[in-house]
GULUM-130617 format. One line per field, with one value per residue: x, y, z of N, C-alpha, C in turn; residue number from 0. Coordinates in Angstrom, 1 decimal, always signed. Each point is the difference from the previous one (the first is absolute). Example, Ala and Ser with C-alpha at 12.3 -4.5 7.8 and 13.67 -1.06 7.14 Angstrom:
<nodes>
n.east = [+13.2/-0.4]
n.north = [-5.7/+1.1]
n.up = [+7.8/-0.7]
ca.east = [-0.9/+0.9]
ca.north = [+1.2/+1.1]
ca.up = [+0.0/+0.0]
c.east = [+0.9/-0.8]
c.north = [+1.2/+1.1]
c.up = [+0.0/+0.8]
nr = [0/1]
</nodes>
This chain:
<nodes>
n.east = [-59.8/-0.1/-1.0/+0.9/-1.2/+0.5/+1.0/-0.8/+0.3/+0.8/-0.3/+1.3/+0.6/+1.0/-0.9/+1.0/-0.3/-0.4/+0.5/-1.2/+0.8/+0.3/-1.4/-0.3/+1.1/-0.3/-1.5/+0.2/+0.9/-0.9/-0.8/+0.8/+0.3/-1.2/-0.2/+1.1/-0.6/+1.0/-0.8/-0.7/+0.9/-1.1/+0.2/+0.2/-0.9/+0.2/+0.0/-1.2/-0.4/+0.2/-0.7/-1.0/-0.2/+0.2/-0.8/-0.9/+0.6/-0.2/-0.9/+0.6/-0.2/-0.4/+1.0/-0.2/+1.3/+0.1/-0.7/+0.5/+1.1/-0.6/-0.5/+1.2/+0.6/-0.9/+0.1/+1.3/+0.1/-0.6/+0.8/+1.1/-0.5/-0.5/+1.3/+0.7/-0.9/+0.2/+1.2/+0.1/-0.6/+0.7/+1.0/-0.3/-0.2/+1.1/+0.6/-0.7/+0.2/+1.3/+0.1/-0.7/+0.8/+0.4/-0.7/+0.8]
n.north = [-64.5/-1.4/+0.2/-0.6/-0.3/-1.2/+0.9/+1.0/-0.5/+1.1/-0.2/-0.1/+0.5/-0.3/+0.3/+0.7/-0.8/+1.0/+0.4/+0.3/-0.3/-1.0/-0.1/+0.2/-0.8/-0.9/+0.0/-0.2/-0.9/-0.6/+0.1/-0.6/-1.0/+0.0/+0.1/-0.8/-0.4/+0.6/+1.0/-0.2/+1.2/+0.6/+0.2/+1.2/+0.3/+1.1/-0.8/-0.6/+1.1/+0.5/-1.3/+0.3/+1.4/-0.3/-1.1/+1.0/+0.7/-1.3/+0.3/-0.9/+1.3/-0.4/+0.3/+1.1/-0.1/-0.4/+0.9/+0.6/-0.7/+0.0/+1.2/+0.4/-0.4/+0.9/+1.1/-0.3/-0.4/+1.0/+0.5/-0.6/+0.2/+1.2/+0.2/-0.3/+0.6/+1.0/-0.3/-0.1/+0.8/+0.4/-0.6/+0.2/+1.1/-0.1/-0.3/+0.8/+0.8/-0.4/-0.1/+1.3/+0.4/+0.9/+0.8/+0.9]
n.up = [+71.5/+0.1/+0.6/+1.0/+0.1/-0.4/-0.4/-0.6/-1.1/-0.6/-1.2/-0.3/-1.0/+0.7/+0.8/+0.2/+1.2/+0.5/+0.9/+0.8/+1.0/-0.5/-0.4/+1.2/+0.5/-1.2/+0.2/+1.2/-0.4/-1.0/+0.9/+0.8/-0.9/-0.3/+1.3/+0.1/-1.1/-0.6/+0.3/-1.2/+0.0/+0.2/-1.3/+0.0/-0.6/+0.7/+1.1/-0.5/-0.3/+1.3/+0.4/-0.6/+0.4/+1.2/-0.3/-0.5/+0.9/+0.5/-0.8/-0.7/-0.3/-1.0/-0.7/-0.8/+0.2/+1.4/+0.3/-0.9/+0.4/+1.3/-0.5/-0.6/+1.0/+0.7/-0.9/-0.1/+1.5/+0.2/-0.9/+0.6/+1.2/-0.5/-0.7/+1.0/+0.8/-1.0/+0.1/+1.5/+0.2/-0.9/+0.5/+1.1/-0.4/-0.7/+1.2/+0.8/-0.9/-0.1/+1.5/+0.2/-1.0/+0.8/-0.9/+0.3]
ca.east = [+0.3/-1.1/-0.1/-0.3/-0.8/+0.2/+1.3/+0.1/+1.1/-0.3/+1.0/+0.5/-0.3/+0.6/-0.7/+0.6/-0.7/+0.5/-0.6/-0.3/+1.0/+0.9/-0.4/-0.2/+1.3/+0.6/-0.7/+0.5/+1.2/-0.1/-0.7/+1.1/+1.1/-0.7/-0.2/+1.3/+0.4/-0.4/-1.2/+0.5/-0.7/-0.7/+0.7/-0.9/+0.1/+1.1/+1.3/+0.1/+0.4/+1.5/+0.8/+0.0/+1.0/+1.3/+0.4/+0.1/+1.3/+1.0/-0.2/+0.9/-0.9/+0.6/+0.3/-0.8/+0.5/-0.3/-1.5/-0.1/+0.4/-1.0/-1.2/+0.2/+0.1/-1.4/-0.5/+0.4/-0.5/-1.5/-0.3/+0.5/-1.0/-1.3/+0.0/+0.0/-1.3/-0.8/+0.4/-0.4/-1.5/-0.3/+0.5/-1.0/-1.3/+0.2/+0.1/-1.4/-0.8/+0.3/-0.5/-1.6/-0.5/-0.7/+0.6/-0.4]
ca.north = [-1.2/-0.7/-0.3/-1.3/+0.2/-1.0/+0.1/+1.3/+0.4/+0.3/-0.7/+0.9/-0.4/-1.4/-0.9/-0.2/+0.7/+1.2/+0.4/+1.3/+0.9/+0.0/+1.0/+1.4/+0.5/+0.3/+1.3/+1.3/+0.3/+0.9/+1.4/+0.9/+0.3/+1.0/+1.2/+0.6/+0.4/+1.5/+0.5/+1.1/+1.3/+0.6/+1.2/+0.9/+0.3/+1.0/-0.8/-0.9/+0.6/+0.3/-1.1/-0.2/+0.9/-0.2/-1.0/+0.5/+0.6/-0.9/-0.7/+0.7/+0.1/-0.2/+1.1/+0.1/-1.0/-1.4/+0.1/-0.1/-1.2/-0.8/+0.0/-0.6/-1.5/-0.6/+0.0/-1.0/-1.2/+0.0/-0.1/-1.3/-1.0/+0.1/-0.7/-1.5/-0.5/+0.2/-1.1/-1.3/+0.1/-0.2/-1.3/-0.9/+0.2/-0.6/-1.5/-0.5/+0.1/-1.3/-1.3/+0.0/+0.3/+1.4/+1.0/+1.3]
ca.up = [+0.9/+0.2/+1.4/+0.3/+1.2/+0.9/+0.6/+0.4/-0.7/-1.5/-0.9/-1.0/-1.4/-0.1/+0.7/+1.4/+1.0/+0.7/+1.3/-0.1/+0.4/-1.2/-1.0/+0.6/+0.0/-1.2/-0.4/+0.9/-0.4/-1.2/+0.1/+0.5/-1.0/-0.9/+0.6/+0.1/-1.2/-0.1/-0.9/-0.9/+0.2/-1.1/-0.6/-0.7/-1.4/-0.1/+0.2/-1.1/-1.3/+0.3/-0.3/-1.7/-0.5/+0.5/-0.8/-1.3/+0.0/-0.1/-1.3/-1.0/-1.3/-1.1/-0.9/-1.3/-1.0/+0.3/-0.2/-1.4/-0.4/+0.6/-0.8/-1.4/+0.4/+0.3/-1.1/-0.9/+0.6/-0.3/-1.3/+0.0/+0.5/-0.7/-1.3/+0.5/+0.2/-1.0/-1.0/+0.5/-0.1/-1.6/-0.3/+0.8/-0.9/-1.3/+0.3/+0.4/-1.2/-0.8/+0.6/+0.1/-1.3/+0.2/-0.5/+0.5]
c.east = [-1.2/+0.1/-0.1/-0.6/+0.3/+1.1/+0.1/+1.3/-0.5/+1.0/+0.4/-0.3/+0.6/-0.7/+0.5/-0.7/+0.7/-0.8/-0.5/+0.9/+1.2/-0.3/-0.2/+1.4/+0.5/-0.6/+0.6/+1.4/-0.1/-0.5/+1.1/+1.0/-0.7/+0.1/+1.3/+0.7/+0.0/-0.9/+0.6/-0.7/-0.7/+0.7/-1.0/+0.3/+1.3/+1.4/+0.3/+0.6/+1.5/+1.1/+0.1/+1.1/+1.5/+0.4/+0.3/+1.3/+1.0/+0.0/+1.1/-0.7/+1.0/+0.4/-0.8/+0.7/-0.4/-1.7/-0.2/+0.4/-0.8/-1.2/+0.1/+0.0/-1.4/-0.8/+0.3/-0.5/-1.6/-0.3/+0.5/-1.1/-1.3/+0.3/+0.1/-1.3/-0.8/+0.5/-0.4/-1.7/-0.4/+0.4/-1.2/-1.4/+0.1/-0.1/-1.5/-0.8/+0.2/-0.6/-1.4/-0.6/-0.9/+0.7/-0.6/+0.2]
c.north = [-0.6/-0.3/-1.5/+0.1/-0.9/+0.0/+1.5/+0.6/+0.3/-0.6/+1.0/-0.4/-1.4/-1.0/-0.2/+0.8/+1.1/+0.4/+1.5/+1.0/+0.2/+1.1/+1.3/+0.7/+0.5/+1.4/+1.1/+0.3/+0.8/+1.3/+1.0/+0.4/+1.0/+1.4/+0.6/+0.4/+1.6/+0.2/+1.1/+1.2/+0.5/+1.1/+0.9/+0.0/+0.7/-0.8/-1.0/+0.7/+0.5/-1.1/-0.4/+0.8/-0.6/-1.3/+0.2/+0.8/-1.1/-0.9/+0.5/-0.1/-0.3/+1.2/+0.0/-1.1/-1.3/-0.2/-0.3/-1.3/-1.1/+0.0/-0.9/-1.7/-0.6/+0.1/-1.2/-1.3/-0.2/-0.3/-1.4/-1.0/+0.1/-0.7/-1.6/-0.6/-0.1/-1.3/-1.4/-0.1/-0.1/-1.3/-1.1/+0.2/-0.7/-1.6/-0.5/+0.2/-1.1/-1.2/-0.2/+0.2/+1.2/+1.1/+1.4/+1.2]
c.up = [+0.5/+1.7/+0.3/+1.4/+1.1/+0.9/+0.4/-0.7/-1.5/-0.8/-1.2/-1.3/-0.4/+0.9/+1.3/+1.2/+0.6/+1.1/-0.3/+0.6/-1.1/-1.0/+0.6/+0.0/-1.2/-0.5/+0.8/-0.5/-1.3/+0.1/+0.8/-1.0/-1.0/+0.7/+0.2/-1.4/-0.2/-1.0/-1.0/+0.2/-1.3/-0.4/-0.8/-1.6/-0.4/+0.0/-1.0/-1.2/+0.1/-0.3/-1.5/-0.5/+0.2/-0.8/-1.5/-0.3/-0.2/-1.4/-1.0/-1.4/-1.4/-0.7/-1.2/-1.1/+0.4/-0.3/-1.5/-0.3/+0.6/-0.8/-1.4/+0.4/+0.2/-1.3/-1.0/+0.4/-0.4/-1.5/-0.5/+0.3/-0.7/-1.3/+0.2/+0.1/-1.2/-1.1/+0.6/-0.2/-1.5/-0.2/+0.6/-1.0/-1.1/+0.2/+0.1/-1.3/-0.8/+0.5/-0.1/-1.4/+0.0/-0.9/+0.4/-1.1]
nr = [0/1/2/3/4/5/6/7/8/9/10/11/12/13/14/15/16/17/18/19/20/21/22/23/24/25/26/27/28/29/30/31/32/33/34/35/36/37/38/39/40/41/42/43/44/45/46/47/48/49/50/51/52/53/54/55/56/57/58/59/60/61/62/63/64/65/66/67/68/69/70/71/72/73/74/75/76/77/78/79/80/81/82/83/84/85/86/87/88/89/90/91/92/93/94/95/96/97/98/99/100/101/102/103]
</nodes>
């Protein structure tokens, strides 16, 4: 905020004049609100890992059959995209070789 010395007021970002009391009362209200906010408790490392263990018990793990099918889907998708990128890259290379007259 820029201080306007001729009037004893400060200007906010929009250029509006504010009295010093207005600014002080806003700061006081903001500080009181921050002090009233609940503070987080510090938790020990043991409590953290207890929470992790509790959450891990809630996880629904896939069966062997599901895991096998998911693995096959991932491998097929990877092979498909590898082949697709290879074909696209080879096509671009062929087009550039013809346009620029380069032979490799």
